[in-house]
N, C-alpha and C positions, 0 to 999 in steps of 0.2 A: 560676162565675167572674164572670159578668156581674153577679149579685147582689152579690158581694163588691166588685167594682169600683164599683158604684153606691153601696154603703154607704160605702166609703172616700171616694168623691167627696163624699158628704153630710157626712162628718166633716170633711174638709178645708175644704169650703165653710163649715160652721158655725164652724170655728176662724178662718177669714178674717174672717167677720162679727164674731166676738167681739173680734178685735184691731183692727177698723176702727171708729173713733169715728163716731157717727151724729149726725144733726140732733137727734133726741130727747134724746140725752145732753147735747148742748150746751145745749138749752133748760132741762134740769133741773140744769145745772151748779152753780147757787147752793145747791142742797140736797144735792148729792152729796158726802158727807163722806169717801168713800174715794179720791176723785180731785180734782185741781185742773185742770179742763178749759178754763176761760176766763181770759183776761186780766181782772183785776178780780175773780176768783173767782166769776164769774157774769155773765150778760149785763147785769145791773143795775149792775155795778161797785161793789157795796156793800162788798166786801172784809170780809165778816162770815161767821163760821162758827158753826154750832150746836154744835160740839164743846165739851165742858167737862171733859175729863179733866185738862187743864191749866187750873187755876183759881186764884183768889186764895190758896188754901191750899197748893196743890201747886207753884205756879210757882217757889217758892224752891228746889225740888229739880231744876230744869231743868239739864241737862248736855249738852254736845256729844256727838253720836253718831258723827259723822264730819265731815271737811272735805275738799273736793275742789278742787284747784288748777286755775285756768284757764290758767296759764302766760301771764299777761297783766298789764300794769301800767297799764291804762287804767281809767276809771270804769266800775263795773259797776252798771247800773240795771235789769237784766233781771229780769222776774218768771218764776220757774220754773213749768212745768206738770208735773202728775203724772198718769200714766195706767197702770193695771194694774201698779203697783210699779216704774215707770220714771219718773225725773225728766228732763225735757227743758229745757235752759237754753241761753241764747245769750250770746255776747260780741260785740264788734264784728267779730271775725275768726274765729269758730268757732261751730258748733252742736254740742251734746253731749248724749248719752244716758247716764244714770248709774243704777245700781241703787239704788233708794230706801232699802233697808235697810242696804246695806254700803258705799255710796259708791264702788263699783268702776265704772270706765268701761266702758260697753258699746260705744259708738262715738264718734268725734269727726270732724266734717266741717269742714275748714278753709274759710274765706272769704277770697278774695284780691281786692284791688281796686288800682287804679292808685296809685302812690306820691304823686301830686299831689292825691288826694282830700281829705285832711285840711285842705288850704288853704281849701276852700269849706265847711267845717263850722263852724257858729257857736259851739256851746257844749258841746263835749265829744265825744270819739271813743267812741261808745257804740252799744248796741242795747238795746231795751227788752223784747224777748221774741218769742215765736212764737205761732202758732195751730195747733190740731190738728183734723183732719177727714178721715174716710175713709182712715185709715192713712197720711196724709201730714202733714208738718210744714211750715208756711208761715212764711217770714220775709222781711225786707227786708235790703238791704245798703247800706253807706255810700255806694257809688257808684250808688245809685238803681236797683237791680234788685230784682225780686220773684222768689223761688225757692220751689220745692216740693221737699221732701226725703222719701225713704222713711223712715218712722218706725222700721222694723225694722233697717235697716243703715246709714242716713245717706247713701245715695247720692242725688245730685241727679236729680230727675225732669224738671223743666222750669225755665226761667229766662226772664224777660221784663224788658226795659229800660223803666223808667217815665219816665225823663227823662235829660237830658245834664248831667253834672257841670260841663261847661265853662260852662254857663249859670247855675251857682250852686246847682243842686238837689242834695239828698242825702236819705237815708232812714234813720231810726232807729226808726220806729214798729213796734209789734207789730200784725200784721194782725188783722182781725176776720172771722170766717166767719158770715154771717147769711143765712138763707133760701137756702143753697147757693151763696153768692157770697163770694169772698175780697175783702175791702175793705181798701184801704191809703191812707195819707196821705203827705204830702211835707213836707220841710223846705226852707228857703232864703229866707225873707222878708227877711233882712238883706242879700241880694245882688241885689235888684231882680228877683225872680222873680214869677211869677203862679201862685198856689197852686191845688191841685185834689185831688180824691178819686177813686180808681179802683176799678172792679169787675172781677174776673178769674174765669174759669172754673177751679174747683179741679182738674178732671181734666186739662185740656189747657194751661192758662195763657192761653187766648184772652182778649184784652182785650174786655170787655163794654160798659163805659161809662166816661165821664169827666165829672165835674161840677166846673166851675171855681168856686173860692171868691171869685174876683173876676170879675164878669160883664163881657162885652163890651157895647158901646153898644146892640146889637140884642137883648140879653137883659134879663129883668126885673132891675131894680136897676142897670142900666148907666148910668142917668142920674145916679147918685150919685158918678160920677167925671167930672172935667173933662178934656176933650180926650183925650189918649193916656195919661193917668196910670194907667189901669187895666192897661196892659201891664206895668208895673213895680210893681203894687199890693200885692205880698206875699200875706198870707192863708195862711200855712202851716197844715198839718193833721197835726201830728206826734205827737198823742196819740190812742190808740185810742178809738173811740166806744162807746156803749152801744146796746142793742137790746131792743125790746119785741116779742116774738113775737106777742102777741095783737093789737097794733096794726100789726104788721109794719112797724115804723118804726125806723130807725137814727138816733141822735142824735150828731152829730159837731161838736166845737168847732173854731172857726176862729181863726187867729192874727192878729197885728198887721198894720196896713197899712205899706207902705213908700213913701217913707222915713219916719223918725220925725218929720221936719219937716212938720207938718200943713198949713202955709200953702201948700205947693206942690201940694196935692191937695184943694181945696175940695170940700165935700159930705160925706155920711154915710159914704161908702166901704164900701158893702156888698160882700161879706158878712163883712168883717174884724171881729174882736172880736165874733163872733156864735156862735150854735148853729144848725145846720141839722137839720131833721127830714126824713129822706129815705126813699124807697122803695129797699130793698136790691137789688131785681132790675133797676131801671132807673137809679138815681141821681137820680131826679126829686125836686126839693125840694117838700115838702108845706107847710112853713111855716118861718119863721126868726124869731129874736129877736136883736137887736143890743144888746149890753151897753154898749158905749162907742163911739158914733158919732164919726168923724173924730178918732180918738185920737192924741195926740202921745207918750204915755208908755210905749209898748210893753206896754200892758195886753192882751196877747193872751188869747184865751178857749179855748185848746186843751185845758185840763185837764179831767179826768174829769167827765162829765155823769151823775150818779148817779140811778138810778131807784128809786122807792119808792111804796108806797100809804100815804097818810097821811090823817088826818082834818083837814080845813081848814074852820074855822068849823062844826064838827059834821057835815061832809059827807065821806064817803069819796072821796078824790081821787087820781088817778094823777099823781104829780108828778115833776119833774126838779129836782135840786138841783145848784148850782154855787157853790163858794167861789171867786169870780172874782178874777182877778189885780188888778182895779181896787179891791179892798177891800170889796166888797159881797157878802153871801151871798144868792143868789137861789133862790127856789122858784117854778117855773113849772108850769102845767098842761100836761102833756106831750101832751095830745090836741090842743091848739091854740096853745100858746106864750104864753098869757096869764100875766102876772106876778101872782103871789099874794103874794109877800113879797120885799123887797130891803132888807137892813139891813147896816150896817157891822159887820164882825167884827174889824177892826183899825183903827188910826188912819187917817182919810181927811180930806184937806183940799181935794181937787180938785172935790168935789161935796158938797152939803149933804144929798142924798138922791136917791131915784128916784121920779119921778111914776108911780104905779101905773096911772093912766088912760092915759097915753101910752107908758109903759115907758121913758121917756127920763130920763137923769140930770139933776139940777138943778145945773149947773156953777157954780163960783165964779170969781173973777177970776184964780185960779191958772192955769186953762186959757186964759182970754182973754189973759193976759200971755204965756203960753208960745207961743200962736199968733202973737203980735205980735213974737216974737223976744227978749223979755225973759228974764233969768235968774230962775228960780223954784226954790223948795224945795217938793217935792211928796211927799205921802204917799198911798199907798205909793210906793216907788221903782220903777224900771223892772224890778226883779225881782218886784214885786207883793206883795200881802198874803199870797199863797201862790204858790209857783212851780209847777213841773211835778209835784212829789211828790204822789201820790194820797192822798186822804183815805179814811176808812172811815165807813160809816153802820151803826149798830147799831139794828135795828128794835125790839129789846127795851127799850133805854133811850130811844130816840127822839133820840139825839144823834149828831152828826157829829164825828169825831175827826180833826183836821187839824194838820199842822205849818205854823205861820204865821210871818210875818216882821215884825219890829218896828223898821224903820228907813225913813227917807225917802231922797229923792234930789235932787240938784241938776241941773236941766234947763235947757239953753239950746240952741235950734236953731241950725243953721248951714247954709250952702248945701250941697245934695246934688248931686253929679255922678255920673251913671251910667257905669260901665265894667264890661262883662260879666265876671262871675266875681270881682268885688271888692266890698268892703263898700259898701253904699248906705244910709247912716243919716241924715245930716242932723242930727246931734246931737254936741255937744261932750262927749267922754268922758274928758277929762283929769282931772276931779275929780267923779265922779258920785254920791258917797255922802254922806248926812247920817246918820251913825251914831247920834248922841245918846248918852245914858248908859244903862247897864243892859243887860239881856239883848237879844240881837238876834233872838231867836225864841222861840216858845212852842208846845208841844203843847197844843191847846185842845179841850175838849169843848163843842161849839157847839149851841145850840138853833137849828134851821134857820129857824124862823118869826120869830125876833127877832134873830139874829146874836150874841146874848150868850153868854158862856162860863159854863158851870156850874163849871168849874175850868180852870186852866192850869198847865202845868209849864214853867218858864222854862229857857232854855238860852243861855249866854253866846255860844256859836257856834251859829247856827241849824241846825236839822235839815233835811236834804234827802232823807230816806228816806220811802218809803211807809208807810202805817199799816194795821194789821190789828186787828180787834176780834172777840171771841168770846163765846159764851154762858157761858163760864167767868168772865166779868166782868173780863177782862184785855185791855189794849190794848198791842200790840207796835209798836215803831218802832226806828230806829237813829240814831246820832250820827255826825257827820263825824269825830269823834275815835276812832271804832271800836267804841263800846259798843252792843251790841244790848240793848234795854231793854224792860221790862214794867211797865205802870202799872195801878193800880186804876181800872176804868172809871167808878166812881161818885165817887171822891174825887180822883183824880190822884196818889195816893201811889205813889212808885216802889217796886216789889216785888222787882225782880231786874235784874241786868245782867251782861253777859259781854263781855269785850274780844276782838274778832275779829281784831285785828292791822292793819286798815286801815279807812279811813273807810267808813261804810255809806251808800249811796245807792240801795240795792235795794228790792225790794217783797216783804215777808214774806208767806208763805202757810202754811196748815196743812191736814193731812189725817190720816186714821186708817188704819192698816194692821196687820192681825193683832192688833187690840185695843189698839194703841199709838197715841197721838196724837203727831204730829211737827210741828215748825215748821222752815221753811227760809227762808234769806235770803242774798242775794248781798252780798259785801263787796268793796270796791275803790274807792279815792278818786280824784277827778279831774274832777268836773263843773263846772257853771256858776259856783258860788260860789268854788271854788278858782281858777278861771281869771281872774275879774274882781274879786274882793273885795280882794285884797292883804292878807288876814288873816294876819299873821305867826305867829299862834298855831298855825297848821296846818302850819308849815314842817317839823315833825318827824314828821308823820303819814306813814308809808311807803305807797307804792303796792303793789299786789299783789292781783289778783282771785281770789276763791275762793267756793265755795258751802258754807255751814254748815247742818247739820241738827241739831236739838235734840229731846230727849224728857225726860220726868221719870225720874229715876233710880229703878230698881226695887229 
């Protein structure tokens, strides 16, 4: 009986280990074609898959396998995770586990938050996804809590409050688990907050460290803020960072300074509009690079910091790539933050270029006039050359595929008065857009070292969906008018599309199960463009959140 009990115990223990996601699995996530274990489909955030069952020839036969309703009419920007045949997906008010082959719900865990929470949310009632580790699912909530959920049954295991919504903080970020630490960012720069990044113990929820993105006067970089301006300095951290396990370094983008009126906060305003290279165990900053010092135009730098190994001037180099909101495509040496390339990938008039020796932009009179309070037309607009929507990097083609924006903005500063929990902008928003003629956006295949596009696919209404590329030579993305689209990675020719019934602002992923390659994407309209653009062409796009899964018809 003792032998039987011991054997049974070993079997149960083995099953528990098999169902609990490990650090090694996370490290290998970018090459695991049976699962989608990481935000960005790998620690490198490349959003690239080596799967090729769905390719240029077969993609025309792509059909929906199932559709799962979120019972939600908000914007759906979440990236699904897939592990051992189960899809885990989030919305602003729920976390769900769904059978990947049938679309049947396994469990649904509701998220409740105070009714006043949406008042302090800048740009959409959303959530961008979760993280998996050791049998737990980690996510953030709109009212600035971090929670751990049992991946088997959806029961809440722990909850920690990161910040107070009364001060203007909120959370939409998908956590990152790196070196055994759950790492989260924060939103709220438009409300006079002071940004930060947190580290949490995945087992207990114990708070391990906090690194502020706006330093106090006694911290390195504190001298770049005048007086007490650092206390309201912004610097949100609302997009998930990347991680290099070999260097044991997390790379996290930092948002815009507050208020937009740059004249009231003289100095470079570190670490806003920057990338921080950090130790995941301690949160200590190893190095930083600032893309846009003392920026007036909301050119936050939170968007994905993509990692790759590339030949630069004939030398194998560990690089970090960023299609920055300021209109320049950056390639940095991720070991030390040195700028290797910085070139415009959209129309830019606020700077003529970037000085590679100093790393600083070469500003034009547009910035000077803006700081002096004059009204200017600036390219890109405050929505950037690319907004939050993540790009993909295909190491086989060497190209980055990104949904870019093709319009400018009208900027004029105004006095900014701080009142807790209310907008703290210092910018006239009555007429902020310089639309111009033609398409408002393009899906571009960009050469990282030059910023030039090999091809571009125009869209009258800009795309705000993430991008996925595959070894099958196909690039997937979605339109605000509801079409899920596939393009030839070499030419930009549209190969296929499917109408999902609501605008797509989600992040497509792919995996293979039982010999079949699947593609999944969330659909649900209502993000930043719909809130602020006034684009009447979208008036008839219905809300309604759901998850779509596709495969090639057999």
